[in-house]
C-alpha positions as CSV (number, residue, x, y, z in Angstrom):
1,M,121.3,86.1,79.5
2,R,123.9,83.4,80.4
3,V,124.1,83.1,84.2
4,D,127.9,82.5,84.0
5,L,128.3,86.1,82.9
6,F,127.6,87.0,86.5
7,D,130.3,84.8,88.0
8,F,133.5,86.0,89.7
9,E,136.1,84.6,92.1
10,L,135.8,85.7,95.7
11,P,138.5,84.8,98.2
12,N,137.0,83.1,101.3
13,E,138.6,85.6,103.6
14,R,136.7,88.5,102.1
15,I,133.4,87.2,103.6
16,A,132.5,89.1,106.8
17,L,131.4,87.1,109.8
18,R,130.6,90.0,112.0
19,P,129.5,93.6,111.2
20,A,131.7,96.7,111.6
21,R,131.7,98.4,115.0
22,P,130.1,100.9,115.0
23,R,127.9,100.0,112.1
24,D,128.6,103.2,110.2
25,A,132.3,102.5,110.3
26,A,132.0,100.2,107.3
27,R,133.6,101.2,104.1
28,M,131.6,102.3,101.1
29,L,132.6,102.1,97.4
30,V,130.9,104.8,95.3
31,V,130.3,103.7,91.7
32,R,129.6,106.3,89.0
33,P,129.1,104.6,85.6
34,G,129.8,106.4,82.3
35,T,132.3,106.5,79.4
36,Q,135.0,106.3,82.0
37,P,133.4,104.8,85.2
38,E,134.5,106.3,88.4
39,L,135.2,104.2,91.5
40,T,136.0,106.1,94.7
41,D,136.6,104.7,98.2
42,H,134.6,106.3,101.1
43,G,133.0,105.3,104.4
44,V,129.4,104.8,105.2
45,S,129.6,107.8,107.5
46,D,130.3,110.0,104.4
47,L,126.9,109.2,103.0
48,A,125.3,112.6,103.7
49,S,128.1,114.5,101.9
50,L,127.6,112.3,98.8
51,L,123.9,113.3,98.5
52,D,122.1,116.6,97.8
53,P,119.7,118.4,100.1
54,G,116.2,117.3,99.2
55,D,117.3,113.8,98.1
56,A,115.4,110.9,99.8
57,L,116.6,107.7,101.3
58,V,114.1,104.8,101.3
59,F,114.5,102.2,104.1
60,N,112.9,98.7,104.4
61,D,111.3,98.5,107.8
62,T,110.8,94.7,107.8
63,K,111.9,92.8,111.0
64,V,113.6,89.4,110.9
65,I,111.9,86.7,112.8
66,P,113.4,83.5,114.2
67,A,112.4,81.5,111.1
68,Q,114.8,78.6,111.3
69,L,113.2,75.6,113.0
70,E,114.5,72.1,113.9
71,G,112.2,69.3,114.7
72,T,111.2,65.6,114.3
73,R,108.6,63.7,112.3
74,T,107.5,60.3,113.7
75,R,106.1,57.6,111.5
76,G,105.5,54.4,113.5
77,D,108.8,53.6,115.1
78,A,110.8,55.7,112.6
79,V,111.8,59.1,113.7
80,A,113.3,61.6,111.2
81,K,114.9,65.0,111.8
82,I,113.3,67.8,109.9
83,G,114.6,71.3,109.4
84,A,112.5,74.1,108.1
85,T,113.1,77.7,107.0
86,L,109.9,79.7,106.9
87,H,109.8,82.1,103.9
88,L,106.2,83.2,103.1
89,R,103.2,83.6,105.4
90,T,99.9,82.8,103.8
91,A,97.6,82.9,106.8
92,P,97.8,83.6,110.6
93,N,98.8,80.0,111.1
94,R,100.3,78.9,107.8
95,W,103.8,79.4,106.3
96,W,105.5,78.1,103.2
97,A,108.9,76.7,104.2
98,F,112.0,75.2,102.6
99,V,112.1,71.8,104.3
100,R,115.1,69.5,104.5
101,P,114.9,66.7,103.8
102,A,111.5,67.3,102.1
103,K,111.3,63.7,100.9
104,K,110.9,62.5,104.5
105,L,107.8,64.5,105.1
106,L,104.5,63.6,103.5
107,V,101.3,65.7,103.2
108,G,99.3,65.2,106.4
109,E,102.2,64.3,108.6
110,Q,103.0,66.2,111.8
111,V,106.3,67.8,112.8
112,V,107.2,68.8,116.3
113,F,109.6,71.7,116.4
114,A,111.4,72.1,119.8
115,S,113.7,74.7,121.4
116,A,117.4,73.8,121.9
117,D,116.7,72.9,125.6
118,A,113.5,71.0,124.6
119,T,111.4,73.0,127.0
120,Q,109.3,74.7,124.3
121,Q,107.7,73.3,121.2
122,L,105.5,74.1,118.2
123,V,103.5,71.5,116.2
124,A,102.9,71.8,112.5
125,V,101.2,69.7,109.9
126,A,102.3,69.5,106.2
127,I,99.3,70.7,104.2
128,E,100.9,70.9,100.7
129,K,104.2,70.1,99.0
130,R,106.0,71.4,95.9
131,E,108.7,69.7,93.8
132,T,111.1,72.4,94.8
133,G,111.2,71.2,98.4
134,E,108.8,73.7,99.7
135,V,106.1,72.6,102.2
136,L,103.1,74.5,103.4
137,L,103.0,74.1,107.2
138,E,99.9,74.7,109.3
139,F,100.8,75.4,113.0
140,D,98.9,74.7,116.2
141,L,99.2,78.3,117.1
142,S,98.0,81.4,115.1
143,G,98.7,85.1,114.8
144,A,100.6,86.7,117.7
145,H,100.6,83.4,119.6
146,L,102.5,81.8,116.8
147,D,104.9,84.7,116.6
148,A,105.6,84.3,120.3
149,G,106.2,80.6,119.8
150,L,108.6,81.2,117.0
151,G,110.5,83.5,119.3
152,L,110.9,80.7,121.8
153,V,111.6,77.8,119.4
154,G,113.1,79.4,116.3
155,H,116.6,80.6,115.4
156,I,117.7,83.6,113.4
157,P,118.3,82.2,109.9
158,L,121.8,83.4,109.2
159,P,122.9,83.3,105.5
160,P,124.5,79.9,104.6
161,Y,127.9,81.5,104.0
162,I,128.0,82.6,107.6
163,A,126.2,79.6,109.2
164,Q,128.7,77.2,107.6
165,K,131.5,78.9,109.5
166,R,129.9,79.6,112.9
167,G,126.7,79.1,114.7
168,E,124.0,81.7,115.5
169,D,124.5,83.4,118.9
170,E,122.7,86.0,121.0
171,Q,124.7,88.8,119.3
172,D,123.1,88.0,116.0
173,R,119.6,88.7,117.4
174,S,120.6,92.4,117.5
175,D,123.3,92.5,114.8
176,Y,121.0,91.0,112.2
177,Q,118.3,93.7,112.6
178,T,118.3,97.2,111.3
179,M,117.5,100.2,113.4
180,F,114.4,100.6,111.3
181,A,113.1,97.0,112.0
182,D,109.4,97.4,112.9
183,R,107.1,95.0,111.0
184,E,107.8,91.3,111.7
185,G,107.9,89.0,108.7
186,A,111.3,88.7,107.1
187,V,113.6,85.7,107.3
188,A,116.6,87.6,106.0
189,A,117.7,91.1,106.9
190,P,117.6,94.0,104.4
191,T,121.4,94.2,105.0
192,A,122.1,97.7,103.5
193,G,120.1,99.1,106.4
194,L,122.4,97.4,108.9
195,H,125.0,100.2,108.4
196,F,122.8,103.0,109.9
197,T,123.2,104.5,113.3
198,P,121.6,107.4,115.2
199,A,124.7,109.5,114.5
200,L,124.5,108.8,110.7
201,I,120.8,109.7,110.8
202,D,121.6,113.0,112.5
203,S,124.1,113.8,109.8
204,L,121.5,113.1,107.1
205,N,118.9,115.3,108.9
206,T,121.5,118.1,109.1
207,R,122.1,117.8,105.4
208,G,118.4,117.9,104.6
209,I,118.1,114.4,103.3
210,E,114.5,113.0,103.5
211,Q,113.9,109.5,104.9
212,H,111.0,107.3,104.1
213,R,110.0,103.7,104.9
214,V,108.6,100.9,102.8
215,T,108.1,97.2,103.7
216,L,109.3,94.1,101.9
217,H,109.4,90.9,104.0
218,V,112.6,89.3,102.6
219,G,112.2,85.6,102.0
220,A,114.7,82.8,102.2
221,G,114.6,82.6,98.4
222,T,117.2,85.4,98.5
223,F,119.8,82.8,99.5
224,L,118.9,80.3,96.9
225,P,121.5,79.7,94.1
226,V,120.5,80.3,90.5
227,K,120.7,76.7,89.1
228,V,119.7,77.4,85.5
229,D,122.0,78.3,82.7
230,D,119.9,81.2,81.4
231,T,118.3,84.0,83.5
232,Q,115.0,83.7,81.6
233,D,114.6,80.2,83.1
234,H,115.0,81.3,86.8
235,Q,111.9,81.5,88.9
236,M,111.9,84.1,91.7
237,H,110.0,83.3,95.0
238,A,107.2,85.7,95.9
239,E,107.7,88.1,98.8
240,W,105.0,90.4,100.4
241,G,105.5,94.2,100.4
242,E,103.7,97.4,101.0
243,I,104.1,101.1,100.2
244,S,101.6,103.6,101.6
245,A,99.9,106.2,99.5
246,E,101.6,109.0,101.5
247,T,105.1,107.5,100.9
248,A,104.4,107.1,97.2
249,E,103.2,110.7,96.9
250,A,106.2,112.0,98.8
251,L,108.7,110.1,96.6
252,R,106.9,111.3,93.4
253,A,107.4,114.8,94.7
254,V,111.1,114.2,95.3
255,R,111.7,113.3,91.7
256,A,109.3,116.0,90.4
257,R,111.6,118.7,91.9
258,G,114.7,117.1,90.4
259,N,116.0,115.3,93.5
260,K,117.1,111.7,93.8
261,V,115.2,108.7,95.3
262,V,117.9,106.5,96.8
263,A,117.0,102.9,97.7
264,V,118.7,101.6,100.8
265,G,119.1,98.0,99.7
266,T,117.9,95.8,96.8
267,T,114.8,95.0,98.8
268,S,113.7,98.6,98.9
269,L,114.5,99.0,95.2
270,R,112.5,95.9,94.3
271,I,109.3,97.0,96.2
272,L,109.7,100.5,94.7
273,E,110.0,99.2,91.2
274,S,107.1,96.7,91.8
275,A,104.9,99.6,92.7
276,S,105.9,101.6,89.6
277,Q,104.9,99.2,86.8
278,G,101.6,101.0,85.9
279,P,101.3,104.0,83.5
280,D,101.1,106.5,86.5
281,G,104.4,105.5,88.0
282,L,104.9,104.9,91.7
283,Q,101.6,104.2,93.5
284,E,100.3,102.7,96.7
285,F,101.1,99.0,96.9
286,S,100.2,96.1,99.1
287,D,100.7,92.7,97.5
288,E,103.2,89.9,96.8
289,T,106.0,90.6,94.3
290,S,108.4,88.2,92.4
291,I,110.0,90.9,90.3
292,F,113.3,89.7,88.8
293,I,115.6,92.5,87.5
294,T,118.3,91.7,85.1
295,P,120.3,93.8,82.5
296,G,118.0,95.4,80.0
297,Y,115.4,96.4,82.7
298,R,114.3,100.0,82.6
299,F,114.3,101.5,86.1
300,R,111.3,103.7,86.7
301,T,111.7,105.1,90.3
302,V,115.1,104.7,91.8
303,D,118.0,107.1,91.0
304,A,120.7,105.6,93.2
305,L,121.2,102.4,95.2
306,M,123.0,101.7,98.5
307,T,123.7,98.0,98.8
308,N,126.2,95.5,100.1
309,F,128.4,93.2,98.0
310,H,126.6,90.2,96.7
311,L,127.3,86.5,95.8
312,P,128.5,85.4,92.4
313,K,125.8,84.4,90.0
314,S,123.1,85.6,92.4
315,T,119.9,87.4,91.5
316,L,121.2,90.4,93.5
317,F,124.4,90.7,91.5
318,M,122.3,90.6,88.4
319,L,120.2,93.4,89.8
320,V,123.1,95.7,90.5
321,S,124.5,94.9,87.0
322,A,121.2,95.9,85.5
323,F,121.4,99.2,87.5
324,S,125.0,100.3,86.9
325,G,126.1,98.0,84.0
326,L,127.6,94.5,84.0
327,E,131.1,95.5,83.0
328,T,131.1,98.4,85.4
329,M,130.0,96.2,88.3
330,R,132.6,93.5,87.4
331,N,135.3,96.2,87.6
332,A,133.8,97.5,90.8
333,Y,133.8,94.1,92.4
334,D,137.4,93.4,91.2
335,H,138.4,96.7,92.8
336,A,136.6,95.8,96.0
337,I,138.3,92.4,96.2
338,K,141.7,93.8,95.6
339,T,141.3,96.6,98.2
340,E,139.9,94.2,100.8
341,Y,136.3,95.3,101.1
342,R,134.3,92.9,103.3
343,F,131.5,91.1,101.4
344,Y,127.9,89.9,102.0
345,S,125.4,90.5,104.8
346,Y,127.8,91.7,107.5
347,G,130.2,93.3,105.0
348,D,130.9,96.7,103.6
349,S,128.6,98.9,101.4
350,S,128.5,100.5,98.0
351,L,126.6,103.5,96.6
352,L,125.7,102.9,93.0
353,F,124.6,105.4,90.4
354,P,122.8,104.3,87.2
355,K,124.4,103.6,83.9
356,P,123.6,106.1,81.1
357,E,120.5,105.1,79.3
358,S,122.4,105.1,76.0
359,S,125.0,102.6,77.4
360,E,125.6,99.5,75.4
361,D,126.5,97.6,78.5
362,Q,123.4,95.5,79.0
């Protein structure tokens, strides 16, 4: 499909720079596709009343790490500033990273990454380079020691549309984590989960809504623009994810009794669908996935999707368009802009239901 089909105009003032307080005070647009699509305005705190007892929410329990690094490379008398955003761990001491400027770093060269006050540092060597600007970095620390070092030297990698307007601060260290964050490895938050609070969880429990957890370590590739003209030419970056056998079994049982599996966020949806590609449906999964969902995709496991509002021409807007229909989502986003919903990572939410299988809106 043509990428420009997924373009739309978003006023700059609709981009949220801070989350709602409390988190579940955010607004939520409910989208029900059909012959006459229905758009209704709610709040995130209404979520339990919009679902049925026995439905199941699926949360991503990944935890954002301080994956944004700033350092220097020295070559003789020449010193160059090097920035790196880690996005995929391949070994206890190795990460693939988006490096800027990548052309100033050669394979075999060393980069010293330092904290803002220069009291802490990490050292890495470039092991491999790709034409895309990615570099495989091997650090002088490994495992938990490297994790601790990143905590001292790294920064929370705020999305570019926020970072361009303000710097990261201490508040982001808590704001940019969900209450489910448990397994370190993400360089971007599963932002749909940012809306949840203990009070909201209590209301879901009272309603009889099940809650399950999966893991997808969100990579920095989620921020990358789609630079091709046709979706079939876009290459997704791999991310590591996991679903336990127990969770897969529980979610199969939810659907077997006629209830809905509701993915909280596109990351939860993508790992669920990645684990459902075989003939037996949703199964235990522990692997990398680079699943790319565009209109025409047949969803196998997810019956509803809670998600924030996404960038124009992004892979995430393509995904929601595949789920609820492109024309429906264009109308929904037009409504959201006109009624002043807040967009992107710290913005408001939506609850999407799938388009009818017979829909011509691909």
